[in-house]
N, C-alpha and C positions, 0 to 999 in steps of 0.2 A: 745391792746389785739385784734383788728381786724385782725392784721397780724396773731397772733398766732392761731386764730380761723380758718383763710384761710388754714394755714398750717396744722392744725388738720385734715381739711376737705378732703385737698389733700392726707394726709397719709391715711386715712380711706378709700378713693375711691381707691387708689393704692391697698390697702389690699384686698378689696372685689374683683378687677380685678385679684388679683394674685389667689385668691380661684377660681374665674371661669376658670382660664386658667390652672389649676392643671391637669384637666382631658385630657388635649390634650396630645396625645401620642407623642413621641421621633420620631417615624417614620415620622409623619404628620409635624414636625417643619422644616422649612426651614431657611437658613440664607443668607444673602448677606453682603457686607461691604460698607461703605460710608465714604469719604474723607471729613471732616468737611471744608466748604466754609467760607470766610470772611463774618461775619454778621449773621451766622446761630445759632440757639439756639437748646437745646435738644427737645422742643417742636415742632420748625418748622420742624425738622427732623422726629420726631414721626409723624407729620401730614402728611408729604411727604410719609411715608411708611405704613400708617394706623395702627400703633401700639400705645401703651402707653409710655410716656416718661420713667415710671419705669421698664418697659421690656428692654429697651435700657440701664438703669444703670445696671440692672441684670446681662447682657451679657458683660458689661464693667466694672467690679469691680475698675479698676483704676480711673474712674471718680467718685468722691467721693460725687459730688452734681451737680444740673442742671446748675450751673454757671462755672463750671470747663473746659469745653471743649475750645478747642483752634482750630484755622485753621490748617489744615493739618493732625488733629487727625485722625487715622484709627478707624472707629466704626465697630462692628458686630452688624447687625441690623437682629432680629429675624423676620421672615416673617409669617403672619397668614394664614395657608391653603393655598389657591391658590391666595392670594391677590396680585394684581398687584402694582408696584412702579407707583405712580404718579409723572409725569415730571412737575417741577415746573421751573419757571424763577428764576435764581439766584438773587432774590431781597433781600436786607436787610430788616429784620423786624424792625419796629419801634414801640416804644410803643405809644399809643394814646395821652398819656399826657406827654407834654412837662416839663422837670425839669429845671428851672432858676437857676442858682448858684448865691446865694448872697453874693456878696464881704464882707470879713471880714474887719473890720474896727478896727485901732490900739486902744488899751486900754489907752495908754499914750505915750510920746515921751521923749527920752533922749537926752541931749546936747553931741555932741562929737566935740572936737576940733582935726583937722586933723594933725597928725604929719608926720614927714619927712619919705618918702618911703613907706607910706600908700597909698592904691589903694582902688579902689571899691571893688575889689574882697575880698581882705583881711578885708575890713570892713563887707561885706556880711558874710563873714565866722565868724567874731566876734561876729555879733550881730543875727546870725541866720537867717538872711533875704536875698531876692534876690536884685541883683543891680537894677533892675528897681523899687523896692520899695523905695530903697534910693532916686532915682531920682524923684519918684512920689512926695514925701514930701520935696524935696529940688530941685525945678525945674529950678535953676540957672545950674545945672549940665547939662542940655539938650543942653545949649548953650557953656559951658566952661568946660575944664577939672578939674578934683581936684587937689586944691593946697594947700599946708601947710598953716596952720592958719585958713583955713575955719572952721566955726562953723556950724554943720548939725544937722538937727532934725532926730534923728533915731528912727522908729515907733517899738513900743513893742507891739506884738500880743497876744491874748489869747491862752493858750494851751489846746488842748483837750485830756482828758484821755480816752484810750482805754478801751472798756468794755471786761473784762476778762469772759472767759466762766466758768461755775460753775462745779467743778467735783465732783461727787458724791463717787466715790469709789477710794481705795488707797491700794497701796503696800507697806510692808515694806522693805526697802533696806540698805543693809550693808556696809558701805564705805570701799573700798579696799585701800591697800596701795598707796600712791602717786595719789590719787584722790582728787581734789578740789572741792569746790561749782561750780566754774564755768563748770569744765569738767563734773560733775553730771548734772548740768543744761543742758547742751549741749547734753548729751547723752539721757536725757528723754525730751527733746525738750519743756523746760520749762524756765522761766526767774529766775534770782537769787532772785528777790522780791518774786516770788511765792513759791520758795524753803523755803524762810524765814516765809511766811504765813503759810504754812503747818507745819513748824517746829519751832514755836514760843520759843522753848527753846534754839535754837542756839543764841549764843551772838551777839548782834548788833554792837559793837564796835571793832569786830574782824572777820576774816573770817576762822578761826580754824576749822579744822575737823581732828578728829582721826580716824586711822583704826580702823574697827569693830564698829564703831558708827551707831545706827540704826536711819534711816530717813523715814518719811512718805512721798511718792511719788505718784503721781496720776496714776491711772489704764486707760487704753484705755477704752472709753465708748462703751456700748454695744447697739448702735442705729443698725437700721435694716440693713444697708450697711455695717457698719463696722463689723459687726459679720462675714461677708463673707471674705474669704481668699483673700486679694487684691494682684494682681500680676502687675508688670509693666512689658510692652512688649517693644519688640526691632524689627527692620526690620531686615529680613535675605534674601539675595539673593542666590537663588539654583544655586550651581556650577554645572558644567558638571559631570555626572555619578553619582549625589547624588540621593539617593532613600529615599523615605518616612520613612522607618524603620531606615536608619541610621540617620535620622534628630531626630526621636523620642527618639533615644538612646543617642545622643548627648545633648538633652535639658531635658532628664530625664522625659518625658511625654508620654502617650499612643498615637497611631496612631490615635485613634478616635477624641483625642483632637486637634492634629494638624489639622485634616479635619474641626472640628468644628470652630477653629480658622480662617481656610482659606477655606471657603465653595467653592471658586472658583475653586480648585482642582478637586472636582467632575464635576463642570459645564463644565470644559474643557477636562475631560477625563483623568486626572491623574497629576502627577507632571512634570513639565517643566523646562527645563534648563534657567535661566534667571528670573524666577517667584520671586516677592518679597514677602516674607511670614512674617506673624505677630506671633512672637513666645515670650513666657515669658522670661523675662531677668533672667539670672542665679543671685540668691542672694548671694552677698559676704559673706565670713565667720564673724561672730561677730567680731569685731575689739576690742582691748583694748584701751579705751579713758581715758588716764591719762596724767600726766606732764613729763613721758618718751617720749611720741609720739608727743604731741601737746602742743602749747600755746592756749592761748583763749582771745576772745575779746567780750566785752559787748557792744551791739548796743545802740547808743545815740538817743534822739528825733529829728526828722527831717533830720537825715543822710540818705544819698541814696547809691545805690550800686556803683555808680561812685566816690561817695566821698570815699567809703570804700576801692574801689581798690586802690586809690590814696594814701591814707594815710597808708595802710597797706602794700603797695609795692608788690601787688599779681594780678594776671591778673583775670578777671570776670570768664572764664572758670574755673580756678582752684579753685577759691572761692566757685563756684556752685557745683564742684566736691566734694569738702570736706564738703560742707552744702547744700545738695539737698533741705531741706526744704525751702531754699530761693526762689525756684520755685514758691512757694504760696505767696510770698511778704516779703519785710522787715519789721520788726516791732522792736520798741523801747523795749529794755530789753533782745533781743534774744542774746544767747551766741553762737557765732562761733568758731569753732576750726581753727588753722592755722598750717602750718608745723612747726615743732621744730627748723628746720633751720633757721626761720625768726628771731630768738631770737637776733641775732647780728645785725640785721638791725633794729630792733624797741625797743621802750623803755618797757622793759619787766620786771615786779616784781612778784614774786611767781606765775610764768607761766601765768599771766594776762597782756594784752598789755595795757599800761597806754596811755592815751592821752596826747600828749605834752603840758604842760602848762608852758609858759614864766611868772616867778614870777614877773618881773619888768613890765609887761603890765597886772598884775591881783591883783595889790594892792588895798585894800580897806581902804581909809583913815580914816574910822571911826573907825578901829583896832589900839589901841596904846598898843603895847607890853610892858609888865612889866616884866624886866629881873634881876636876882641876879648872880654876879660873886663873886665865893669863891675861892681864889688863895692865895697861901703862900708867901706874901710880906716878912715876917719875921721882921715886925717892932719892935719886941721884942728884936731883936739880933742887931739891927743897932743903933749906937752912930751918930746921924747926925752933933755933934759938931766936931768930927773928921772926916773930908772931906775925907782924904787920905784913911783911914781904911773903910769908907763906899763905896768908890768907889773900892777898892779891894774885899770886900764882894760882891756887886754887880757883878764884873767882875768874880769871882770865885765860888760863889756858885750857883748850878744848880737849887735849888728851887726858889731863887729870879730871876734867869736868866728867868726861864719858866713862872713866875708870870709877870715879866716886859714885856716879850715878848708878853704873851696874853693880857695883860691889853692894852698896846700901840696900838695893832693890833685892839683892840676892839673899842679904841677911834677913830681911822681913820674909821672903820666901822659905828660908831655912825655918824661922820660927813657925811659920804656918804649916809646915810639912809635919815637923816635929810633933805638933798638936794630933795629927792623924795617926801618929805612933810609928812613922818610918823614922829609921836612923841612918843618917847620912854623914859619910866622910867627905870634908870638901878641904882642898888645899888651894892656897891662893898665891900666885908669883907674880912679882912685879917685872915685866917685860923690859923696862926702862925704853922702849923702842929700839932696842939694840939686838941686831939678828946674832952676831957672836955670842952674846950673853945667853940669848934663849937657847942656841945650839947647846951650850954648855950646861944650862938648867936640864934641859930635856934629856941629854945624855947622862945623866946623874939620878935620873929618876927612875922608880920602879913602875912598870907599866902592868904589873900583875893586878887582876881585877880592877882596873881603872875602866870605867864604863862611859866616860865622854869628857870632853874638854870644851869649855866655854870661853871663847876667846881665840887669838888675840885680835885686837882691832886693827892694826896696820896690815895691808895686804902682803907685803913681803913676809911679815912674821907669820902671818896666817898659812901661806904656802909652807913654810918651813914646818910648821907644827902639824900641818896636815900630812905631808910626806912622812914625817917620822910616824905619827899616829897610825897611818895606813899599814905599817909593816906590823901593826900589833892588832889591826881591825878595830881601832878605837874612833868612833864618830868625833868631828870637831864642829861646834856650833858657831858661825860667824854673826857677831851681833849686830853688825851693820852692813856688811858686804851683800851686794845682790848677785854677784858673780865674780869669776877668777880667769886670768888668762890661761892659768894651766886646767888640765882636767882632772879634778880632784874627787874622786868618786866617795870618799868618806866625810865631805864637807855637807853642813846643812845650813844653806844660805838663809837666813831668817828674814831679810828685807826684801820685800817683793821688787822684780825688775821693773824698769820704766815701762817696758812693753807691756807687761801684766797690767800696770795700772792704767796704760793707755786703752788697752782692749776693755778693761772693765767700764771705764766711762763711755766708750764707743757703744757698748751692748746696752748700757742702761739708756743712752740716748735713743738708740734703735728701737728700744722696747716702749718708748713713751712718745716719741714724735708722732705727729699727724701731719699737719700741713704747715708747720714753722718754717720761717725764713732762716737758712744756715749761712752765716759768713764766717770765714777763717781769717784771723789775723796771725801771722807767723813771720817771726824775725829770721834772719840768714841762718841761724844756728838750729833752727827747728824746722826744718824740711822734711825730715823723716815723719815727724807728728803731723805736719800738712798733708802729705801723701797718705798717710794712714786714714786720716779723715776723709779724705777725697775718695779711697776707695771704699770706705763703707757708705759714704754719700755724696755720689757722682754730682748729685745737683748742688751742691754746696759751692758758694762763690767766695773767690779769695780777694782779700783787700791789697790794694797796693800800698808798697811801703816807698817814703821819699828817699832822696839820695842821702838825707843826714840820718837815715835809719828810723826815721818817725813814722806815724802813720799819715798816709795821704788823704787829708781829711774830707776836701771836697768830693773825691770819689767814693770814699766809704759812707759819707751821708746819702749819696744818691742810691747805694745798695739797701739802705734800710726799709722795710717795707711798712705801709700805711694800712695795709689789709690784714696781714698776718703777723703773728708773734714774731719777734727778732731773737735768735739764738746765737750769741757770737762766742767763737772759740778763740781764746787768746794763749798763743803759744810763745814763750819768750822766758829768759831768766834775767831781764832787765828791768830793775824796780821802777826807772823813770817812765818805760814803756807802759807798765801795769797802771801807774798812777795817772797817765795821760789818757789811756783808753778807758780806763773806769770813769774818769771825770767827763769825758766825751759822751759815753754812753748815758750817764746820769743826765746830761743835759739834753740828751735826745729823748729820755724817757718823759721828761715834763712836756717837750713839744709835742710828742706823737700821743700822749694820752690827751692833750688839749685838742685833739683832732678827732681822735675816735678811740680812746682807751687802749690804745695798743702798747704791749709792754715789751721791755727788753731785758733778756737774761744773759749772764755771762758764765762761760765754762772754760776749764782747761783741762788737758789730759796729762799735763805735767806741772803738778804743784811743786813749788820751790820756794826758796827764801825771798824770791822778788816779790811774792804776793804778800808777804810778811813785813815789808820794808817801811820805813818810817813816813815815807812820802805818800804811802798808799792810804786812801781814807777808809776807814772800816764802815761807817755810814754807807760810802759809795757801794762797796761789795755788799753790803746788806740789801740796798735798794735794788741791786741787780740780782739777787739771789744767788750769787757766785756759787757755783757747783764745781767739786772736784773729787777725784779718787785719792784715796790716802792709805799708806800703811799703817796708820794709828789713828786713835780718837782720843779726845779728852776723857781722862779717867773719872772726873766726878767725884762725889763724895761717897765712895763705896769703903768695904772692909778693909782693903789694903791702904788707901789713904788714911784712914783712921790710925790703922796699926803703925803706918810709916811716921805720922805725927807724934803718936805716943812715944816711939822709939827714939826719933831724932828730932823731935821739937819743932819740924817745919813741914809744909806740904811737899811730897815729892816733885822732881821736875820730870820732863819727858824720858829722861835716860833712866831714872831711878824706876819709873813705871815699866820701862823695857827690861830693865835688870830683873824685876819681879817676875814679870810674865815670863820672860824667857827659863829663867830658873825653875819657877814653880811648874810650867808646863814639861821641861825636861825631867825633873825628879818624879812628877806623877806618871810620866810614860816609863821611866826606869823602875819605880815601884810596881807598875803593872807586868812589866816583863823587862829583865835587864839584858835587852838587845835592841837598840834603838833602831837598827835598819829592820828589824823584823816588826818591830811595833809600828813603824810608818808604814807598813803595807795595810794594816788593818785599823788604823786610828784617822778618822777623816779630820775634819776642821775642829779646833779647840779654840776658845776664846776666854780671855780674862780681863784685867783691868783696862787696859788700853790698846791691846793687841791680839790679832788673829794668827793661828799659824795651821797651815794645811801644806804638808811638804809632798812634792810630786818628784820621782825619781827619773831622771832622763838617762839613766844607764850608763853613761859615758863621762859624765861630769858633775856629778853629785845630786844632791835633793834641794829643791827650789821651793820657796814659800809662795803660794799663789792666793793666799787669803788677803783680801782688801776691805776697806770701806769706802762708801760714799757719803760725803760730807757737803752741807751747804750753809750760807749764812743765812740766818734767820732773827729778825729783830735784835741784830748787833750780837748774835752769837752762833757760834759754829756747832751745827746739830748733824747728828747722823741720820740719812735717809733710810727709812725702813722699807726694804724691797720685798715683796710678797714673792 
């Protein structure tokens, strides 16, 4: 309370002084300038010029309080009548009372066993402490380096909450299209937590905002300084033949304002070449801050500017230019804006930059995931007494093939997760592709502590399981579905949609294309793909199709360029058309190369079984460097493949790889946090043996995987394209 009374006294005193100064005429007022030196304060400068601190603040509105001045700041000093400036030695003022910093002691210690490749720096990052603090409580590190197997005592310090200023007045803000909570928080210089406090009706379990939605936001406080129009100033060096009228015109201010800001003009008898003037910086036009222009990052406790520049891959100058409020200090909860171009370099979801979390290093062993598998094993159709028939059914029935693949992959995932010390409770049910049976089975199940359901495969059964699970807030992971006709908010669709795959391919082409000749071959069932390509590349030409649905060969051959490389999009689900076009293009390659080494490449935005048909020549696809986007890749010889072979005696198929990746990803996320909905907000892209996962919530119909691969044929093998 003593501090508040002192502030009140200062404010009243300044107000009285202001009233006393009102009667002084402008003609009597003189000004000078002062460059702030190291250690000077607003009070020492006021004393030097025999003026009040408040009068200095009045003439320098960009200085918001007495503590905001910095060395080399150029101040305007109002002189009282004929007051002379007192010369003082440039001594640094010191407070009479010395403040002794009391060292903060740890609340507790945590044991940590050093792993391979860990360093003092990586441990300091992990535990948010300094390397010196680690050494202080592990004194052996002063004499010897960190070694694998060492058991360290890691101090845990108390966290101090920042006291937020109370805002008394508010504005009603209408959300614009493509704005997010983070863009609005950045625009209004508040934290997302403050936004939620001001608008308690906003849901806590999602970050959804609708265009047109009304929000309560803080209005600028009407204190005595902030009521003034605050200007930011810049230095301007007067060039040859530049007059004061021209300067006033360029900066949009009156001539007397130029003189008031630069009183030395009158003192030396007018404007001179080479003078450095203090002039108001021109305000840029109000920019639109939304997801079209920026991505956003929310500052964490204990982060520094240096660490941010390293993590966000941006220079300090660029970060400050985009976020000038950082000049006043970095604070936890601040929302920073970053260039949209950084999206491909950082882990970004819904325009928010996520902090990279290593799930393998973020396991909470107290979490014991409970999982249910709903798969069509079709035990009702299998007669195990007839081994030959059973073998035939397993090999020929797709539903059994899917179920066995997912299940065997999940078994290997359970073995792998067990080695990490995680206990898992998994129950497996045969759906038999029977809706009534599924309803009965689920009605008899206990939903308590159930964390997730993997399956079913059938769309009708998936809808039923999701509806029942939604009443218990249990997520359902669809192994193969990319979407549903129903709005199922608790479903994670693990297969990327065709539109996602198409867009990934078109973005890739756009990023690498220069002068190549683009041609589109699309049958009657792929007009959407054709239109999408034309929207992205209006200069592309469309090949004609004959009445028998085959390619109009003569017209097509005339489209091939002899000067530029030809890139041909083939959009079809017909194996015969794939075989025909790839054969024609191979023949064209030989002919064009003879004339001038012109190459032909083939692409598709919709890779499907037609491109894997028996009639399609693999050498032809390889010669064309056939390129496509895909939801999966070949797993190769990795640890999963070896573990699968050891367990089951043969290599895993595509479905077993997917079963492992889906299950392992799900269990790792649940081991990190037993709430998949919450985890999906903070975990970006994950990748395993043959699949990637990066789920985005569209708020009304579930979570969609947008992680894909770019693949191409190279030397008769399908290889992944590494995109930088």
